[in-house]
C-alpha positions in Angstrom: 177.4 -99.0 38.9 178.4 -98.6 42.6 174.9 -99.5 43.7 175.0 -102.8 41.8 178.4 -103.6 43.2 177.3 -102.8 46.7 174.2 -104.9 46.4 176.1 -107.9 45.1 178.7 -107.6 47.8 175.9 -107.6 50.4 174.6 -110.9 49.0 178.1 -112.4 48.8 178.8 -111.6 52.4 175.4 -113.0 53.5 176.4 -116.4 52.0 180.0 -116.3 53.4 179.0 -115.2 56.8 175.5 -116.6 57.5 173.7 -115.4 60.7 173.4 -117.9 63.5 169.8 -117.7 64.4 168.1 -119.3 67.4 166.1 -122.5 66.6 162.8 -120.8 67.1 163.3 -117.0 66.7 160.5 -114.8 67.9 160.3 -111.0 67.7 158.4 -109.6 70.7 158.3 -106.0 69.7 155.7 -104.6 67.2 156.8 -105.2 63.7 155.5 -103.9 60.4 156.3 -106.2 57.4 155.7 -104.4 54.0 155.8 -106.5 50.9 155.3 -106.1 47.2 152.6 -108.5 45.9 154.4 -108.8 42.6 157.9 -109.3 44.1 160.0 -111.3 41.6 162.8 -112.0 44.1 161.0 -112.7 47.4 157.7 -114.4 47.0 154.5 -114.1 49.0 155.2 -117.3 51.1 158.3 -115.6 52.5 156.2 -112.6 53.5 153.8 -114.8 55.4 156.7 -116.7 57.0 158.3 -113.4 58.1 155.3 -112.1 59.9 154.7 -115.5 61.6 157.9 -115.0 63.7 156.5 -111.7 65.1 154.4 -111.7 68.3 152.9 -108.4 67.2 153.4 -108.5 63.5 151.4 -106.9 60.8 151.8 -107.7 57.1 151.0 -105.0 54.6 150.9 -106.2 51.0 151.2 -103.7 48.2 149.6 -105.7 45.5 150.7 -103.6 42.6 154.3 -103.3 43.7 157.2 -105.4 42.9 160.5 -105.8 44.9 161.2 -102.1 45.4 158.0 -101.0 47.2 159.6 -97.8 48.6 160.2 -96.6 45.1 157.0 -97.9 43.5 154.6 -96.9 46.3 156.5 -94.2 48.2 153.6 -92.2 49.5 151.7 -95.3 50.7 154.8 -96.8 52.3 155.6 -93.5 54.1 152.0 -93.2 55.3 152.1 -96.7 56.7 155.4 -96.0 58.5 154.0 -92.8 60.0 151.0 -94.6 61.3 153.1 -97.5 62.6 155.5 -95.2 64.5 152.7 -93.0 65.8 150.9 -96.0 67.4 
């Protein structure tokens, strides 16, 4: 119950207080974007758009996973994080 309330509050706040982003945001640091190929909430086009704003971005698509990749593919996600931070 509290998790659902917290999640909904986060989305409500996002709408009420939208971030003011630069016109052409670019991330210069290395970035690892991990995405579920079966994500019902955030589609594949958003994953591609997200990595495009990264100078040194890498997109890792977990084809069998949905929105909660850290729960559905925990070992694979952890391994990718270990590799990313070790580099």
